C-alpha positions as CSV (number, residue, x, y, z in Angstrom):
1,M,-36.9,19.4,-57.3
2,T,-34.9,17.0,-59.4
3,K,-36.0,14.8,-62.2
4,P,-35.5,11.1,-61.7
5,D,-33.6,9.0,-64.3
6,S,-36.3,6.6,-65.4
7,N,-33.9,4.6,-67.6
8,Q,-31.3,3.9,-64.9
9,V,-32.6,0.4,-64.0
10,L,-32.9,-0.5,-67.7
11,R,-29.3,0.5,-68.4
12,R,-28.0,-1.6,-65.5
13,L,-30.2,-4.7,-66.2
14,P,-27.8,-6.3,-68.8
15,I,-24.9,-6.0,-66.3
16,V,-26.9,-7.6,-63.5
17,V,-28.2,-10.4,-65.6
18,G,-24.8,-11.1,-67.2
19,G,-23.1,-11.1,-63.8
20,L,-25.7,-13.4,-62.3
21,G,-25.4,-15.8,-65.2
22,A,-21.6,-15.9,-64.8
23,I,-21.9,-16.7,-61.1
24,L,-24.5,-19.4,-61.7
25,L,-22.2,-21.0,-64.3
26,L,-19.3,-21.0,-61.9
27,I,-21.4,-22.6,-59.1
28,N,-22.7,-25.2,-61.5
29,R,-19.1,-26.1,-62.6
30,V,-17.9,-26.4,-59.1
31,L,-20.7,-28.6,-57.9
32,T,-20.6,-30.9,-61.0
33,P,-18.5,-34.0,-60.1
34,E,-18.0,-35.0,-63.7
35,L,-18.2,-32.8,-66.8
36,T,-19.6,-34.1,-70.0
37,E,-18.6,-32.8,-73.4
38,S,-22.1,-31.2,-74.0
39,Q,-22.0,-29.5,-70.6
40,S,-18.6,-28.0,-71.4
41,R,-19.9,-26.6,-74.7
42,G,-22.9,-25.2,-72.8
43,D,-20.6,-23.6,-70.3
44,V,-18.6,-21.9,-73.0
45,L,-21.8,-20.6,-74.7
46,G,-23.1,-19.4,-71.3
47,V,-19.8,-17.5,-70.6
48,I,-20.0,-15.8,-74.0
49,L,-23.6,-14.8,-73.5
50,S,-22.8,-13.4,-70.0
51,A,-19.9,-11.4,-71.4
52,V,-22.0,-10.0,-74.1
53,L,-24.7,-8.9,-71.7
54,I,-22.1,-7.2,-69.4
55,L,-20.5,-5.5,-72.3
56,T,-23.8,-4.3,-73.6
57,G,-24.6,-2.8,-70.2
58,L,-21.3,-1.0,-70.0
59,I,-21.9,0.5,-73.4
60,W,-25.4,1.7,-72.5
61,Q,-23.9,3.4,-69.4
62,Q,-21.6,5.4,-71.8
63,V,-24.0,6.2,-74.7
64,Q,-27.0,7.0,-72.6
65,P,-25.7,9.4,-69.9
66,R,-28.0,10.5,-67.0
67,S,-30.3,13.3,-68.0
68,P,-29.4,16.7,-66.4
69,D,-31.4,17.5,-63.3
70,A,-34.2,19.9,-64.0
71,V,-35.8,22.4,-61.6
72,E,-39.1,24.2,-61.5
73,L,-38.4,27.8,-62.5
74,I,-39.5,30.4,-60.0
75,G,-42.0,32.8,-61.5
76,E,-45.3,33.2,-63.2
77,E,-46.1,32.1,-66.7
78,G,-46.9,34.9,-69.0
79,F,-46.9,36.3,-72.6
80,I,-46.1,40.0,-72.9
81,L,-45.6,41.9,-76.1
82,A,-44.7,45.6,-76.5
83,T,-48.0,47.3,-77.3
84,D,-46.8,49.7,-80.0
85,L,-45.6,47.0,-82.4
86,P,-47.1,46.5,-85.8
87,E,-49.5,43.6,-86.0
88,A,-47.2,41.8,-88.4
89,V,-44.3,42.0,-85.9
90,K,-46.5,40.8,-83.1
91,T,-47.5,37.8,-85.2
92,E,-43.9,37.0,-86.1
93,L,-42.8,37.2,-82.5
94,A,-45.7,35.1,-81.3
95,W,-44.9,32.4,-83.9
96,A,-41.1,32.4,-83.2
97,S,-41.5,32.2,-79.4
98,H,-44.1,29.5,-79.7
99,L,-41.7,27.4,-81.8
100,I,-38.8,27.8,-79.5
101,L,-40.8,27.1,-76.3
102,T,-42.4,24.0,-77.7
103,N,-39.4,22.5,-79.7
104,T,-36.5,23.2,-77.4
105,V,-35.8,23.1,-73.6
106,T,-36.4,26.8,-73.3
107,R,-38.8,27.8,-70.5
108,S,-38.2,31.6,-70.4
109,L,-37.7,33.9,-73.4
110,V,-36.9,37.6,-73.8
111,V,-36.5,39.5,-77.0
112,V,-34.6,42.8,-77.0
113,Y,-34.2,44.9,-80.1
114,Q,-32.5,48.3,-80.3
115,G,-32.6,48.6,-76.5
116,K,-36.3,47.9,-76.3
117,V,-38.0,44.7,-74.8
118,L,-40.3,43.5,-77.5
119,L,-41.4,40.2,-75.9
120,R,-41.3,38.3,-72.6
121,R,-42.8,34.8,-72.7
122,G,-42.8,31.6,-70.7
123,I,-41.8,31.7,-67.0
124,L,-41.2,35.4,-66.3
125,G,-38.7,37.0,-64.0
126,L,-39.5,39.7,-61.5
127,K,-37.9,42.5,-63.6
128,S,-39.3,43.5,-66.9
129,E,-36.5,45.9,-67.9
130,V,-33.4,44.6,-69.6
131,V,-30.1,46.4,-68.8
132,P,-27.4,44.9,-71.0
133,G,-24.5,43.6,-69.0
134,P,-21.0,42.5,-70.2
135,I,-22.3,39.2,-71.7
136,L,-25.2,40.6,-73.6
137,K,-23.1,43.6,-74.8
138,R,-20.5,41.1,-76.1
139,V,-23.2,39.2,-78.0
140,L,-24.5,42.5,-79.6
141,E,-21.0,43.7,-80.5
142,K,-19.6,40.4,-81.8
143,Q,-22.9,39.1,-83.3
144,Q,-22.0,35.7,-82.0
145,P,-24.2,33.6,-79.6
146,I,-23.1,32.7,-76.1
147,Y,-24.2,29.5,-74.5
148,L,-23.8,29.3,-70.7
149,V,-24.3,25.6,-70.0
150,A,-24.6,26.0,-66.2
151,L,-25.6,29.5,-65.3
152,N,-25.1,29.0,-61.6
153,V,-21.3,28.8,-61.9
154,Y,-21.0,32.1,-63.8
155,P,-20.4,35.2,-61.6
156,G,-21.9,37.3,-64.4
157,K,-25.3,35.6,-64.0
158,I,-26.4,38.7,-62.0
159,E,-27.0,40.6,-65.2
160,F,-29.8,38.2,-66.2
161,D,-32.0,39.4,-63.3
162,Y,-35.0,39.7,-65.7
163,L,-35.1,35.8,-66.0
164,P,-36.3,33.5,-63.2
165,E,-33.7,33.5,-60.5
166,N,-33.0,29.8,-60.7
167,T,-32.5,29.6,-64.4
168,Q,-30.1,26.7,-65.1
169,G,-28.9,27.2,-68.6
170,L,-28.9,30.2,-71.0
171,I,-28.4,31.2,-74.6
172,C,-27.9,34.7,-75.8
173,Q,-28.6,34.6,-79.5
174,P,-28.1,37.8,-81.6
175,I,-30.8,39.1,-83.8
176,G,-28.8,40.7,-86.6
177,D,-26.7,43.5,-85.3
178,K,-29.5,45.3,-83.4
179,G,-31.0,42.9,-80.9
180,A,-30.9,39.5,-79.1
181,M,-33.0,36.7,-77.8
182,I,-32.2,35.6,-74.3
183,L,-33.4,32.0,-73.6
184,G,-33.4,30.3,-70.2
185,A,-33.7,26.6,-69.5
186,N,-34.7,24.7,-66.4
187,A,-31.8,22.2,-66.6
188,P,-28.0,22.7,-67.1
189,R,-26.3,21.4,-70.2
190,S,-29.7,20.8,-71.8
191,Y,-29.4,22.5,-75.1
192,T,-28.2,20.3,-78.0
193,K,-26.4,21.4,-81.1
194,Q,-29.6,20.9,-83.0
195,D,-31.4,23.3,-80.5
196,E,-28.7,25.9,-81.1
197,N,-29.0,25.6,-84.9
198,W,-32.8,25.8,-84.6
199,I,-32.6,29.0,-82.4
200,A,-30.1,30.6,-84.7
201,G,-32.3,30.0,-87.7
202,I,-35.4,31.6,-86.0
203,A,-33.2,34.6,-84.9
204,D,-32.1,35.1,-88.5
205,K,-35.7,35.1,-89.7
206,L,-36.7,37.6,-87.0
207,A,-33.9,39.9,-87.9
208,V,-35.1,40.1,-91.5
209,T,-38.7,40.7,-90.4
210,L,-37.8,43.4,-87.9
211,Q,-35.5,45.2,-90.4
212,Q,-38.1,45.1,-93.2
213,L,-40.8,46.4,-91.0
214,G,-38.6,49.1,-89.5
215,V,-39.0,48.4,-85.8
216,E,-37.4,51.3,-83.9
217,A,-36.7,52.0,-80.3
218,E,-38.7,54.5,-78.4
């Protein structure tokens, strides 16, 4: 299911109005047997206004691109925490995941730390186990995030079988040198630079908390 572009008509309106105005001015000039000085000045002003409207419409087409198509992710909504975590860690994970899900385009979120799944929240995939593939391993080794803007075009998407199968965009964000957050979106090319910075800041905060509280793998 795609999301309609509700601003499409508004962006095209100046072009339509400007073009219509120019056509009417031309018809009026052709049908007028004798031009007066005041009518000539009015025609010049009308041409300028029509040109401004058309130019405004063209600019709007460039600076307000069509929003990426969104889909409804396949899966059930849920919130699952590892049961053996300290209460302080559970609170931190709940807080961090809530901020991400409500302030970014993320719809599905998984937190892995020292090989253990600490949290799954949002729209859940069918699998609960996370087996690191080449992309996640690279994130853990390099401690650098990877943003896959359109997951469907990446052959390596098969490693993210613990996310909804129709996830459109994805960020793998390292949590220090021991874990990562895997975030899935329901639209391609939907994360902004501000989103990426926000997610990185939360991951850094989580890394400090998990290290201080000594979260270990089973």
